[in-house]
N, C-alpha and C positions, 0 to 999 in steps of 0.2 A: 277671898274668892267669892264672887257674887253667885246668886242662885242659878242664873242661866249657865254659868261656867260649870257649876257643880253638877247640874243635870246632864250637860254634855259629857262630862267626865264619867259619870255613871253609865250613860248610854254606850260610850266607847268601851268601857270595861266589860259590860254585858256582851257586847258584840264579840269581843276577843274570847270570851268563854264559848260562845257559839261556834267560833272558828275551830275549836278542837273537835267538833262533831264531824262525822264523815260526810263527804259530798254525795248526794243521791242523784244517780243518772237520770231518773225520771222526773226531776223537778225543774220546771222552766219558770223563770221570774220575768214578769212584764211590768213596764212602767212607761207612761207617756205624759209629756208636759209636767214633769216633776210631780206626778200623781194627781194633778188637778182635774184631769179628764180621762175618759176611756175613749181614745181617739187615735188618729193619725197612723203612721206606719206600724207600730206595735199592734194596734187594733186589727188591722187587716191581715197581719201575719197570724195572729191568734185565731181569727175567724176562718182562715184557711185550714188551721189545725182542727177546728170544730167541724168544718166541712168534711174533712177526711176521717173524722171520728177519733182523732188523736188526743182530744181532751179527755178521753176515757182511758187512754194508755199512759198519759202523762199527768202529773199534778201541775196544772198551770196556775200560777200565783200572780194576782194583779195587785200592785201597789196603788192605793187611792187615798186622797184626803177624805172623800165621802164614800164609805163602803156600802151605802144604800143604792149606789148606781147599779142599774140593771146591766148584767153582762151575760150574753148567751153561753150555752154549754155548761161545763162543770168547773168553772173557775173558782178558785179560792181567793177571796178578797181580804186584803190586810190593810190596816190603816198605816199610812206612811209615817216612818220614824218611831213606830211603837215596837214592842218586843217581838211580835210575830213577823214584822217587816225585817228586823235584824236577823231573826232566826232563818227565814227563808233565803235571804241574801247569802247567808253563810253556807247553806247546804245545797243551793241550786247548782245544777250542772251548767245551765245556760242562762245568761242575762240578756234580755231583749229590751232595749231602752232607746229613747230618742232625745234625751237630754242628759246632763251630767248627774251622776249620783253624788251623795254627800262626800266631802273630801276625806273623811275618816274611814270610809268603806274600803276594805282590802279584798282584791280579787285573788282567789286561791289558784294555785297552778293547775288544779284539776278542773277548774271552771273555765268557760268560754264566754266572752262578752261580745255580743253582736250589737254594734251601735248603728241604729237606724235614724240618723240625724234628721232634724225636722225641716230641712229645706236647702235648696241650692242658694249659695250666698250671692247677693248683690251688694249689700253693705258689708264693710270689713268686719272680721270676726277675730276674737281670741288673740293669737300671736301676731296677727297683722294690724292690730289696733295701734294707733299712734297717740291716742288720748283716751282717758277713761272718765266718762261722765255718769256712769251708772251708780246705783244705790248700794253697791257692795261695801263701800266705805273703806277701800284699801287703795294703795298705790298701784300704778299700772304694772310695774315689774312683779309685784307680789301676785297680782291677778293672773298674769301670764304664767308664773311659776306653778300656781295651783292648777291652772287650766291644763298645762302640759303634764303635770303629774296624773291628772285624771285621764287624759287622752292616751297615755302610755298603757293604761289598763285595757284599752279596746283591742280586741283581737281581729275583728272585722269591722269595716265601715262601708256602708252602701253609698252608691253614687248614681246620679241622674244622667251624667255625660262626662266626656273627657274634660270639659271645662270644670265641672264640679270636682272631679278627682284632683285636678291640678290645684284648685283653690283649697281643698281639704288638706292636701299634703302640706301646704304652706301654713294655713291658719291654725291647724291642729298639730303641726310638727309631727304628722302621722307617718309611721314607717312600716306598719303592718299591712295586711292585705285589704285592698279596696275592691269591693265587688261591683262589677258592671251590671247591676241588677235592675236599675230603675227604682222608683219608690213604690212600695206595696200599696200605699194609699191611693195611687193613681190607677190601679187596676180597674177600679169601678168606673173610671172615665172611659175606658174601652168597652166595658161589659154592659153598662146601663145607659149609654148615651142614645136612648131611643124614646119615642113619644110615650109608649106605655109606661116605662119605668119612671120617666120624668113626671108624668101625671100622678102616679102613685105617690111619689115623694112630696109633691105639692100638696096633695090631700092629707098626707101624714102631718105636715106642718101647718095646715090650714092656710095655705097660700092661695090667693085668688087665681083662678084659671084664665081669666079674661084680660089680664094686664101683663105688660112686659115687666120683667124682674131685673132690678139693678142690685148687684151685690157690692157693698162697700166694705172692704176688708183692709184697714190700715195697719201698719206696724206700730210699735211703741216708741216713745222718745226717751232716750237714756237719762236726760236731765229733768224729767217731769215724773216724780214718783211720790207716793205716800210714805213708803218705808222700804226696807230691803226686799227686793223681789216683787213689790206691788206697785204697778205703774198707773198713771192717770190716762184717761181718754183725752187725746189731743187732736183737734181738728178746727179749722177755720171755715168749714163748709157752711154755706148759707142754706140751711134746710127750709127756711121760709120761702126763699126763691125757688128751690127745687119743687116744693109742694105746689106753689102757685103755677109753675110752668109745666109740671109733669104729672101731677096727681090724677088727672083724668085718664091717663093711659099707662102709667107706670106705678110701681111700688119700689121701696128701697129696703133691702135687708142689710142690717148692720151686724157684722161679725167681728168682735174685738179680739185682739191678740190674747193668748192665754195668760200673759203676765199683767194685763190691764184689768184692774178691778175697781170699777166706779159704779155708783148707784146713779143712773141717769133717768131723767123723767122725759118720756117722749109722748106724753098724753096729748099735747097740742097737735101732734102729727098722726094721731090714731087713724088707722086705715091706709096710711101712706108709708110710714116708717115702722118696720118690724125689727125689734132688737132680738137677735138670736143668742140664746144663752149657751152655756158650755156644753149642753147636751145635743145641740144641733151640729151635725157632722158637716164640716165645711166642704168635703168632697161632694156631698149630696147637694149642697148649696151651689157649687159650681155647675152641677148638672141642670138645676132648675132655673138658673139665672140667664139672662140675655146679654148682660153687660157686666164687666168687672171694673170697679173703680178702686184703685189701691194707691199706695205711695211708693215706699221702698221695701215692700214686703216680698218675700219669696213666693207668695201666692201666684204671682204673675207667671212663674215657670210652669206650675201645675196647670193653671187655667188655660194657658196657651195650647195645651193638647186638644182642647175643644174647638180651637180656631174660631172663637167668638170675640166680639169687640172688647177691647181693654183700653182703659184710660188711666193715666197717672195724674193724680191731683197733688202737685208738688209745690204747695204754698210756702214751704220752708226749705227748699232745695239747697240753697247756698249755705244756710246755717248747718243743715245736716251734713253736707259734704265737707265743710271746712272746720266745724267745731264739735260735731258729735261722733260720727263714724267714718265718713268717707266711703267711696264706692270702688268696686273692682273694675267697673267699666262705665263708659259714658252712656247713660240711658237715653240721652237725646239723639244719639247716633244709632242705637241698637233696638230700642223698644219699638214694637210693631203697632203703634197707635199714637193718639194725641197725648201730649203732655201739657197740662194747663196749670195756672196759678190762681185763677179766679173762678168763682162759682158760675158767673155768667158764661164763661167759655166752656165750662163743664156741661151746662145745659145745651149749649149750641152743638157740641159734638155728640151728645146723646141723641139729639133730634136729627142730626144730619150725618151720622157715621156711615162711611162708605168703605166696606171691607176691601174692595178692589184697590183702593189707594195704598193699602198696607200689605197686600198679599206677598209681594217679593220679600219684604222685610220680615213678615211673619214666617215664611218658609226658612229664611236664614236663622231666625231666632230659634225655631224648633230644632233645626239641625245642630246648632251650637250648644243649646242648653238642655235638651230633653231626649237626646238620641238613644239613651238606654231604656227609656220607657216603652214597653211593648205590651203591657197588660198581663204579664205573668210573674211579676216580682214577688208577690206573696208566696207563690208556689216555690220559687227559687230559694227563698229564705227558709221555708219549711224543710226543703230537701237538705239544706245546710245543717239545720237542727237535727234531722234524722241521722245525718252522717256523723255529726259530733257525738251523738248519744248511741251510735251503732245500733239503731232500731232496725228490726227485721223487715220493716216496710220499705227500707231503702236497699236498692240493688248495689251492693258494694263490689260486685264483680266488675263494675265499670271503672273502678279506681285505677 
């Protein structure tokens, strides 16, 4: 047995000892992006609890790779996969996560798992995959088996639309309750989509106030990775061309997927390209940007709520469709904006984008993919937590 296997065996043994401890009704466990960030749906649910003062009534535990991250309220921060992490997973009444937990983790009958998955699917996921190109180092059937074992532990799963619910039932083989809540992270798009709030966010991130903002938020490529779970930045975008044509009037914000970890040097584009690190909240970046450039990322569904220009840069569309993931629908028919393969066309559409050309398609897109988002999802999920824990702040007479 190698050292890595021995360590895992010890960790599992310790976790099983913690499972003998009683579950505590006032402990809520949070994790986002496998602990790499304090962000997304779990962040906004937690901050709704802070807003209500519930972080003082509950012990809210955050799983993080970096426990130095600042978190508002009275959160307890634990380092992922360490003893305190295992302890709190074992005794928490509610788990609030947006990705999968380690496969050895056991959910106790007394606990409730609220899965706040990290996006509406465009590219095929989990049980719907026909080929596995990722860095997990296992066969497709084994990957699906482990995925399904994990999804069986979810008691609730949130959804953005009827379309999302249908896809989640398929790709996760999910048979428990799907909540028509919308995504908590999108509440801010309803609440702070105004000039004063947007200016404040720009100043917070030192973004120029006198230029248009382009947000570039691509997904990751399954077959381009450094190691298990660590992927490379992949793009054929001609940043020299973009700088030449757009730098007088625009800047570009680059927000990488949380699985992508590359050390990139943007010095030659200083003042034009801004690389956003993991601390920059992408929901806030949606608000301050004037355009979104993406590829096959679910960011398009959230960003569409703002009814601002979106462009897909699909330089590897056929490879992605045929060899990597495949798609649930034809983006060329349903996406409400230009789809380009070359940087020259990208520049052209940024300069000449006409929203009126895409309005009907935009309305159809919003109706199909984001119909549950109303700006109150965080509150909805917190009420579920109160109900689960039988907290006195919840009116149970309405049951």
